[in-house]
ZAFI-660987 format. One record per residue (C-alpha): x, y, z; residue in three letters. Coordinates in steps of 0.25 Angstrom, whole numbers, plus 5000, padded with zeros to 4 digits. Example, Ala and Ser with C-alpha at 12.3 -4.5 7.8 and 13.67 -1.06 7.14 Angstrom:
BEGIN
    X    Y    Z resn
 5049 4982 5031  ala
 5055 4996 5029  ser
END
This chain:
BEGIN
    X    Y    Z resn
 4972 5018 5114  met
 4969 5028 5103  ala
 4974 5042 5103  asp
 4962 5051 5106  ala
 4969 5063 5099  glu
 4973 5056 5087  tyr
 4969 5063 5074  val
 4970 5056 5060  asn
 4980 5063 5052  ile
 4969 5065 5041  trp
 4961 5072 5051  met
 4972 5082 5054  arg
 4972 5095 5045  pro
 4985 5097 5038  glu
 4985 5112 5041  arg
 4981 5117 5054  pro
 4970 5127 5055  ala
 4979 5137 5062  tyr
 4994 5139 5063  gly
 5005 5141 5053  pro
 5004 5136 5039  lys
 5010 5121 5038  pro
 5024 5121 5032  val
 5022 5106 5027  tyr
 5011 5097 5022  ser
 5007 5083 5026  arg
 5009 5079 5011  val
 5023 5085 5012  gln
 5026 5078 5025  ile
 5020 5065 5020  thr
 5027 5065 5006  glu
 5041 5067 5014  ala
 5038 5055 5023  ala
 5034 5046 5011  ile
 5047 5050 5004  arg
 5055 5046 5016  ile
 5048 5033 5018  ala
 5049 5029 5004  asp
 5064 5031 5004  ala
 5067 5026 5018  glu
 5055 5019 5024  gly
 5044 5024 5033  leu
 5052 5025 5046  glu
 5061 5035 5039  ala
 5049 5045 5038  ala
 5050 5051 5051  thr
 5045 5065 5055  met
 5059 5070 5056  arg
 5063 5065 5043  arg
 5051 5070 5036  ile
 5053 5084 5042  ala
 5067 5084 5037  ala
 5062 5080 5023  glu
 5053 5092 5022  ile
 5062 5101 5029  gly
 5054 5103 5043  gly
 5055 5099 5057  gly
 5050 5085 5062  ala
 5041 5091 5072  met
 5034 5100 5062  ser
 5030 5088 5054  ile
 5021 5084 5066  tyr
 5013 5096 5063  arg
 5008 5090 5050  tyr
 5009 5075 5053  val
 5007 5072 5068  pro
 5012 5058 5069  ser
 5020 5047 5062  arg
 5008 5039 5060  asp
 5001 5051 5053  asp
 5013 5052 5044  leu
 5012 5038 5040  val
 4997 5039 5037  glu
 5000 5051 5028  leu
 5011 5044 5021  met
 5003 5031 5018  ala
 4991 5039 5013  asp
 5000 5048 5004  gln
 5006 5036 4997  val
 4992 5029 4996  met
 4989 5041 4987  gly
 4999 5035 4977  glu
 4989 5024 4973  ile
 4982 5027 4960  asp
 4967 5026 4962  ile
 4963 5036 4952  ala
 4950 5031 4945  gly
 4947 5020 4955  met
 4937 5014 4955  pro
 4937 5011 4940  ser
 4928 5000 4933  asp
 4939 4989 4935  asp
 4941 4985 4950  trp
 4952 4976 4947  arg
 4960 4987 4939  thr
 4957 4996 4951  asp
 4962 4987 4961  leu
 4974 4983 4953  thr
 4978 4998 4952  arg
 4976 5000 4967  tyr
 4985 4988 4970  ala
 4996 4992 4961  asp
 4995 5006 4966  gly
 4996 5002 4981  leu
 5008 4992 4978  arg
 5015 5003 4971  ala
 5013 5013 4982  met
 5018 5003 4993  trp
 5030 5000 4984  leu
 5033 5015 4982  ser
 5032 5017 4997  his
 5036 5004 5004  pro
 5035 5010 5018  trp
 5020 5008 5017  met
 5023 4994 5020  ala
 5027 4998 5034  thr
 5014 5007 5036  val
 5003 5000 5044  gln
 4990 5004 5036  arg
 4980 4995 5043  ser
 4974 5007 5050  leu
 4971 5016 5038  pro
 4971 5031 5040  ser
 4962 5035 5028  phe
 4970 5046 5022  gly
 4965 5053 5010  pro
 4973 5044 5000  asn
 4969 5031 5007  gln
 4954 5036 5007  leu
 4955 5038 4992  leu
 4961 5025 4990  leu
 4950 5018 4998  ile
 4939 5025 4990  glu
 4945 5022 4977  arg
 4950 5008 4980  leu
 4937 5003 4988  met
 4929 5009 4977  gly
 4934 4999 4967  val
 4926 4988 4973  leu
 4915 4996 4980  asp
 4904 4994 4969  ala
 4905 4979 4970  phe
 4907 4975 4985  ile
 4904 4979 4999  ser
 4913 4988 5006  ile
 4918 4977 5016  asp
 4921 4968 5004  glu
 4928 4980 4997  asn
 4936 4982 5009  leu
 4940 4967 5010  gly
 4944 4966 4995  leu
 4952 4979 4995  ile
 4959 4975 5008  ala
 4963 4961 5002  met
 4968 4969 4989  leu
 4976 4979 4998  ser
 4981 4968 5007  gly
 4987 4960 4995  tyr
 4994 4973 4989  ile
 4999 4978 5003  glu
 5004 4964 5007  gly
 5011 4961 4993  thr
 5018 4975 4993  val
 5022 4974 5008  arg
 5029 4961 5004  glu
 5035 4967 4992  glu
 5041 4979 5000  ile
 5046 4970 5011  ser
 5053 4961 5000  ser
 5059 4973 4994  ala
 5064 4978 5007  lys
 5070 4964 5011  glu
 5077 4963 4997  leu
 5083 4977 4999  arg
 5088 4973 5013  arg
 5094 4960 5008  ser
 5101 4967 4996  gly
 5096 4956 4986  leu
 5087 4957 4974  ser
 5074 4948 4974  glu
 5081 4938 4965  ser
 5094 4938 4973  glu
 5085 4935 4986  trp
 5078 4924 4979  met
 5091 4918 4974  ala
 5097 4918 4988  arg
 5084 4911 4994  ser
 5085 4900 4983  his
 5094 4890 4990  pro
 5084 4889 5002  tyr
 5072 4889 4993  val
 5078 4878 4985  asp
 5081 4870 4998  gln
 5066 4872 5002  leu
 5061 4867 4989  val
 5070 4855 4988  lys
 5066 4851 5002  ser
 5052 4847 4997  gly
 5046 4852 5011  glu
 5039 4864 5005  tyr
 5031 4860 4993  pro
 5023 4873 4992  ile
 5035 4882 4994  phe
 5042 4873 4983  thr
 5030 4876 4973  arg
 5031 4891 4976  ile
 5046 4890 4973  val
 5044 4882 4961  met
 5031 4885 4955  gln
 5026 4899 4959  ala
 5027 4910 4949  arg
 5023 4922 4959  gln
 5036 4923 4966  pro
 5043 4925 4953  his
 5034 4936 4948  leu
 5038 4951 4950  ser
 5032 4959 4961  arg
 5023 4966 4952  asp
 5018 4953 4946  asp
 5017 4946 4960  gln
 5008 4958 4965  phe
 4999 4958 4952  arg
 4997 4943 4953  ala
 4993 4944 4967  gly
 4984 4956 4965  leu
 4977 4949 4954  gln
 4973 4938 4964  arg
 4968 4948 4974  val
 4960 4955 4963  leu
 4954 4941 4959  asp
 4950 4939 4974  cys
 4943 4953 4974  ile
 4936 4949 4961  ala
 4930 4937 4967  ala
 4924 4945 4978  ala
 4917 4955 4969  leu
 4904 4953 4962  pro
 4905 4950 4947  ser
 4900 4964 4943  arg
 4914 4970 4948  ala
 4920 4965 4935  asp
 4909 4970 4926  ser
 4908 4984 4929  val
 4905 4991 4916  pro
 4917 5000 4911  pro
 4917 5014 4916  gly
 4907 5011 4927  glu
 4913 5014 4941  pro
 4914 5002 4950  gln
 4909 5011 4961  ser
 4895 5013 4955  ser
 4884 5005 4962  arg
END
């Protein structure tokens, strides 16, 4: 059952109308939490630890950020502000979406704890709202809002799924103490056995013929991204690729 007294963090004024002047700010608390999470993981960013980081008491932090869920919302929205969307939408939707994809991936890799944050229920913080406006604006002139939502969801799903796997693989390699080449070398005898068995022809073709597994992470990401953008292009009217230079896409 929903909490009847719940108030979204973005609806709460940072400074109360009455009472003493705040000693800290939400930004100060959020930035401290992000520093801790970047270094040690999201679970390390407790109210007590944040208070120690900024020189306060744990209970005093709750005056500014009422709950752990509120803190995570503030953190997630803060790092979304790192994605460079200035000047979007431009007159080139493919360049805009590529820039967003690169920016989202870079943000996740800089803050790998984001892979543990469940964002299926958006909170619509200021940075997220600005991102929605700019990103959805890229295709807004060409398709309906529902088609736009579907295509952007497909793009974001590809980016997030790929980066989650990238973060997870890096974590597993750190745990094993092996480099990626060492891990592959260790797996070679078993893979060789599977290939020689003749029982897995598709797997054998992947091992013997596929180029993608041997590409760098950057090249793998970009190759997959181009396929997703090709799918988006196929869903757009032909005029999407013929907007005159200098004419904003959002003009109708």
